[in-house]
Backbone as CSV, one residue per row, in Angstrom:
resi,resn,N_x,N_y,N_z,CA_x,CA_y,CA_z,C_x,C_y,C_z
1,MET,60.520,8.597,-16.062,59.990,7.425,-15.387,59.598,7.814,-13.959
2,ASN,58.389,7.490,-13.577,57.916,7.787,-12.221,58.294,6.665,-11.279
3,ARG,58.869,7.027,-10.149,59.167,6.054,-9.096,58.546,6.540,-7.806
4,SER,57.951,5.649,-7.099,57.338,5.978,-5.824,58.337,5.767,-4.703
5,PHE,58.276,6.617,-3.702,59.103,6.429,-2.523,58.622,5.248,-1.690
6,PHE,57.361,4.868,-1.896,56.772,3.771,-1.142,56.636,2.563,-2.059
7,PRO,57.360,1.489,-1.786,57.213,0.307,-2.636,55.827,-0.285,-2.463
8,ARG,55.321,-0.847,-3.525,53.993,-1.446,-3.485,54.025,-2.652,-2.544
9,ASP,53.119,-2.682,-1.596,53.065,-3.762,-0.616,52.030,-4.784,-1.084
10,LEU,52.498,-5.963,-1.463,51.613,-6.998,-1.977,50.561,-7.402,-0.947
11,PHE,50.948,-7.501,0.324,50.003,-7.918,1.353,48.935,-6.850,1.600
12,ALA,49.314,-5.576,1.546,48.326,-4.505,1.701,47.348,-4.521,0.539
13,GLU,47.850,-4.767,-0.655,46.987,-4.833,-1.841,46.022,-6.022,-1.743
14,MET,46.511,-7.162,-1.269,45.647,-8.337,-1.089,44.580,-8.070,-0.027
15,ASP,44.951,-7.368,1.043,43.993,-7.002,2.083,42.901,-6.104,1.511
16,ARG,43.293,-5.128,0.688,42.318,-4.228,0.068,41.379,-5.004,-0.855
17,LEU,41.925,-5.920,-1.656,41.085,-6.722,-2.544,40.105,-7.588,-1.759
18,GLN,40.574,-8.154,-0.646,39.700,-8.975,0.188,38.559,-8.140,0.760
19,ARG,38.862,-6.912,1.248,37.813,-6.027,1.769,36.811,-5.671,0.682
20,ASP,37.309,-5.371,-0.523,36.417,-5.041,-1.634,35.499,-6.213,-1.978
21,MET,36.049,-7.422,-1.990,35.243,-8.606,-2.300,34.218,-8.867,-1.198
22,GLN,34.621,-8.712,0.063,33.680,-8.906,1.165,32.531,-7.925,1.059
23,GLN,32.843,-6.674,0.760,31.808,-5.661,0.664,30.871,-5.956,-0.506
24,ALA,31.421,-6.423,-1.615,30.603,-6.717,-2.790,29.698,-7.920,-2.564
25,LEU,30.158,-8.902,-1.807,29.400,-10.134,-1.610,28.632,-10.184,-0.306
26,ASP,28.776,-9.177,0.543,28.125,-9.161,1.847,26.613,-9.084,1.681
27,PRO,25.846,-9.873,2.440,24.390,-9.770,2.341,23.914,-8.408,2.826
28,THR,22.778,-7.975,2.298,22.247,-6.679,2.702,21.762,-6.721,4.135
29,SER,21.649,-5.564,4.712,21.263,-5.451,6.114,19.773,-5.710,6.285
30,SER,19.396,-6.161,7.443,17.991,-6.324,7.785,17.795,-5.814,9.204
31,ILE,16.593,-5.898,9.694,16.291,-5.421,11.033,17.097,-6.225,12.063
32,ARG,17.561,-7.401,11.710,18.344,-8.224,12.620,19.838,-7.906,12.565
33,GLY,20.239,-6.972,11.716,21.611,-6.496,11.718,22.603,-7.335,10.934
34,LEU,22.161,-8.140,9.956,23.104,-8.910,9.162,23.856,-7.983,8.222
35,GLY,25.092,-8.304,7.977,25.854,-7.573,6.978,26.552,-6.342,7.526
36,ARG,27.541,-5.893,6.753,28.264,-4.669,7.062,28.481,-3.961,5.750
37,GLY,28.724,-2.688,5.830,28.983,-1.944,4.611,28.994,-0.468,4.911
38,PHE,28.900,0.318,3.864,28.845,1.762,4.009,27.475,2.217,3.558
39,PRO,26.828,3.082,4.279,27.215,3.605,5.580,26.927,2.600,6.694
40,ALA,27.690,2.709,7.779,27.439,1.860,8.946,26.063,2.217,9.506
41,LEU,25.319,1.214,9.963,23.953,1.423,10.457,23.823,1.005,11.912
42,ASN,23.002,1.736,12.636,22.473,1.322,13.934,20.964,1.309,13.766
43,VAL,20.330,0.205,14.134,18.879,0.069,14.013,18.337,-0.346,15.360
44,GLY,17.330,0.360,15.833,16.725,0.039,17.119,15.337,0.636,17.183
45,GLY,14.773,0.675,18.364,13.437,1.219,18.461,13.011,1.499,19.876
46,THR,11.919,2.221,19.962,11.237,2.524,21.209,9.818,1.988,21.043
47,PRO,9.016,2.021,22.089,7.623,1.579,21.912,6.863,2.420,20.881
48,GLU,7.299,3.664,20.654,6.583,4.556,19.731,7.161,4.586,18.322
49,SER,8.455,4.241,18.155,9.061,4.410,16.833,10.224,3.449,16.600
50,LEU,10.575,3.320,15.321,11.793,2.628,14.903,12.824,3.704,14.588
51,GLU,14.068,3.487,14.964,15.126,4.470,14.743,16.239,3.823,13.926
52,ILE,16.600,4.461,12.819,17.701,3.998,11.985,18.708,5.140,11.892
53,TYR,19.957,4.855,12.222,21.035,5.835,12.118,22.029,5.316,11.088
54,ALA,22.296,6.127,10.067,23.299,5.793,9.048,24.447,6.782,9.202
55,PHE,25.643,6.263,9.425,26.812,7.111,9.669,27.542,7.330,8.350
56,ALA,27.354,8.530,7.786,27.892,8.863,6.467,28.569,10.227,6.501
57,PRO,29.710,10.337,7.200,30.374,11.637,7.297,30.927,12.096,5.957
58,GLY,30.919,13.407,5.781,31.504,13.993,4.587,30.631,13.963,3.360
59,LEU,29.389,13.531,3.488,28.491,13.492,2.339,27.588,14.715,2.312
60,ASP,27.291,15.157,1.118,26.305,16.201,0.923,24.929,15.535,1.067
61,PRO,24.005,16.100,1.850,22.687,15.473,1.995,21.981,15.244,0.657
62,ASP,22.301,16.066,-0.350,21.694,15.864,-1.667,22.215,14.612,-2.359
63,ALA,23.334,14.056,-1.885,23.887,12.831,-2.463,23.223,11.586,-1.886
64,LEU,22.357,11.757,-0.896,21.657,10.638,-0.262,20.243,10.512,-0.808
65,GLU,19.793,9.280,-0.904,18.420,9.014,-1.332,17.821,7.975,-0.388
66,VAL,16.662,8.291,0.182,15.976,7.383,1.098,14.628,7.037,0.479
67,ASN,14.353,5.732,0.325,13.091,5.271,-0.259,12.469,4.219,0.641
68,LEU,11.148,4.177,0.641,10.401,3.155,1.371,9.406,2.541,0.411
69,ASP,9.479,1.222,0.255,8.578,0.511,-0.647,8.204,-0.825,-0.024
70,ARG,6.936,-0.985,0.321,6.401,-2.234,0.881,7.185,-2.721,2.099
71,GLY,7.497,-1.804,2.994,8.176,-2.167,4.225,9.684,-2.315,4.102
72,ILE,10.238,-2.013,2.938,11.681,-2.096,2.714,12.228,-0.675,2.591
73,LEU,13.096,-0.305,3.514,13.720,1.012,3.522,15.070,0.898,2.827
74,THR,15.310,1.766,1.847,16.566,1.757,1.098,17.270,3.096,1.275
75,ILE,18.540,3.039,1.620,19.400,4.217,1.705,20.457,4.046,0.621
76,ALA,20.526,4.992,-0.308,21.464,4.885,-1.424,22.116,6.230,-1.677
77,GLY,23.197,6.187,-2.423,23.878,7.425,-2.782,25.228,7.155,-3.395
78,GLN,26.037,8.211,-3.428,27.373,8.091,-3.999,28.328,9.011,-3.256
79,ARG,29.510,8.502,-3.004,30.576,9.304,-2.399,31.669,9.470,-3.451
80,SER,32.073,10.716,-3.661,33.101,11.024,-4.662,34.465,10.529,-4.196
81,PRO,35.333,10.166,-5.147,36.689,9.738,-4.769,37.446,10.857,-4.077
82,SER,38.342,10.481,-3.179,39.142,11.451,-2.428,40.279,12.018,-3.261
83,PHE,40.803,11.209,-4.194,41.980,11.590,-4.969,41.594,11.814,-6.427
84,SER,42.390,12.626,-7.110,42.194,12.776,-8.550,42.708,11.514,-9.236
85,GLU,42.301,11.313,-10.490,42.653,10.092,-11.212,44.153,9.934,-11.422
86,ASP,44.895,11.034,-11.523,46.324,10.943,-11.789,47.175,10.914,-10.514
87,ALA,46.545,10.888,-9.341,47.287,10.854,-8.077,47.825,9.451,-7.812
88,ALA,49.013,9.372,-7.260,49.582,8.096,-6.821,49.058,7.833,-5.413
89,VAL,48.236,6.817,-5.273,47.600,6.515,-3.990,48.393,5.417,-3.291
90,HIS,48.783,5.674,-2.065,49.555,4.702,-1.307,48.691,3.962,-0.301
91,ILE,47.776,4.667,0.320,46.819,4.047,1.241,45.475,4.714,0.989
92,ASN,44.436,3.911,0.825,43.098,4.452,0.618,42.105,3.559,1.350
93,GLU,41.764,3.913,2.584,40.841,3.115,3.374,39.445,3.716,3.415
94,ARG,39.265,4.858,2.791,37.960,5.517,2.786,37.161,5.020,1.596
95,PHE,35.939,4.548,1.855,35.075,4.053,0.793,34.657,5.192,-0.122
96,ASP,34.675,4.952,-1.432,34.070,5.885,-2.369,33.340,5.078,-3.440
97,GLY,32.412,5.729,-4.101,31.605,5.073,-5.122,30.146,4.997,-4.694
98,HIS,29.378,4.214,-5.443,27.953,4.043,-5.155,27.768,3.123,-3.950
99,PHE,26.738,3.384,-3.173,26.421,2.512,-2.048,24.913,2.367,-1.949
100,ARG,24.507,1.283,-1.276,23.084,1.007,-1.075,22.950,0.104,0.135
101,ARG,22.122,0.501,1.079,21.818,-0.318,2.256,20.312,-0.512,2.299
102,VAL,19.903,-1.701,2.698,18.484,-2.055,2.721,18.136,-2.582,4.101
103,VAL,17.019,-2.094,4.652,16.555,-2.530,5.964,15.081,-2.907,5.837
104,ALA,14.733,-4.118,6.264,13.338,-4.547,6.296,12.720,-4.053,7.600
105,LEU,11.682,-3.227,7.480,11.022,-2.676,8.660,10.008,-3.672,9.207
106,SER,9.725,-3.579,10.491,8.734,-4.459,11.104,7.338,-4.094,10.598
107,GLU,6.416,-5.008,10.753,5.059,-4.825,10.226,4.306,-3.682,10.896
108,ASP,4.686,-3.320,12.109,3.964,-2.261,12.811,4.461,-0.860,12.450
109,ALA,5.413,-0.745,11.525,5.906,0.570,11.094,4.856,1.258,10.232
110,ASP,4.643,2.534,10.480,3.665,3.319,9.716,4.390,4.049,8.583
111,PRO,4.197,3.626,7.330,4.934,4.237,6.217,4.579,5.701,5.974
112,ASP,3.448,6.144,6.494,3.037,7.540,6.312,3.664,8.474,7.344
113,LYS,4.319,7.913,8.340,4.935,8.727,9.396,6.421,8.436,9.479
114,LEU,7.133,8.865,8.447,8.570,8.662,8.344,9.242,10.023,8.247
115,GLN,10.340,10.202,8.973,11.067,11.464,8.949,12.557,11.166,8.844
116,ALA,13.260,11.901,7.963,14.700,11.728,7.792,15.390,13.076,7.968
117,THR,16.449,13.089,8.795,17.249,14.302,8.984,18.721,13.919,8.869
118,TYR,19.533,14.864,8.406,20.973,14.646,8.265,21.697,15.775,8.967
119,ARG,22.528,15.402,9.950,23.265,16.417,10.705,24.586,15.833,11.171
120,ASP,25.658,16.586,10.991,26.990,16.191,11.448,27.392,14.797,10.957
121,GLY,27.039,14.467,9.718,27.434,13.192,9.125,26.578,12.010,9.509
122,VAL,25.479,12.239,10.219,24.603,11.148,10.640,23.209,11.359,10.047
123,LEU,22.749,10.371,9.279,21.391,10.367,8.751,20.519,9.639,9.765
124,ARG,19.518,10.342,10.298,18.618,9.746,11.281,17.249,9.593,10.632
125,ILE,16.751,8.367,10.619,15.440,8.071,10.056,14.566,7.553,11.184
126,THR,13.432,8.205,11.389,12.480,7.810,12.427,11.188,7.383,11.739
127,VAL,10.729,6.187,12.059,9.473,5.668,11.523,8.565,5.391,12.711
128,GLN,7.461,6.094,12.772,6.515,5.895,13.876,5.848,4.530,13.756
129,ARG,5.571,3.928,14.888,4.808,2.674,14.908,3.321,3.014,14.808
130,ARG,2.556,2.101,14.275,1.106,2.304,14.173,0.520,2.411,15.577
131,ALA,-0.467,3.271,15.728,-1.065,3.501,17.051,-1.639,2.212,17.633
132,ALA,-2.185,1.336,16.799,-2.797,0.099,17.285,-1.764,-0.847,17.900
133,SER,-0.503,-0.723,17.515,0.519,-1.637,18.017,1.249,-1.105,19.249
134,GLN,0.995,0.143,19.630,1.684,0.715,20.782,1.051,0.221,22.079
135,PRO,1.860,-0.010,23.090,1.302,-0.485,24.357,0.421,0.582,25.005
136,ARG,-0.633,0.137,25.631,-1.529,1.064,26.320,-2.179,0.337,27.489
137,ARG,-2.622,1.116,28.435,-3.282,0.552,29.616,-4.778,0.443,29.355
138,ILE,-5.333,-0.669,29.726,-6.762,-0.916,29.558,-7.430,-0.729,30.915
139,ASP,-8.398,0.176,30.970,-9.137,0.386,32.204,-10.115,-0.770,32.430
140,ILE,-10.204,-1.195,33.683,-11.120,-2.296,34.042,-12.410,-1.673,34.539
141,GLN,-13.509,-2.150,33.998,-14.832,-1.604,34.342,-15.438,-2.358,35.504
């Protein structure tokens, strides 16, 4: 008979279930920053580009998929479980499994000028703004 040194904490289990339900029912992210989930996102911009940072430490870049369709940017992938199936888990706060985040890009984003890089656990996506929408000085004749 297996006995754990750590008794099962009902309140910790309820907290975990609540977090799982919140994550499952949370609305997807948009340019206005609604929602939370994995990976955590920072979305902002400069006059020349839109910048999206997805914080996904410990992932293989091949496990990430970035798609753009009709102004909707999707970041998806999968994180492998930390423990083997037969391990007795006492605390598990690290997300694992499939994930998907969606960001609606502004109309001035140029879908042909998108670049994605992954370094030190941060996925950086840069989308250039269309040249017609960038501020410029008009000479007076």
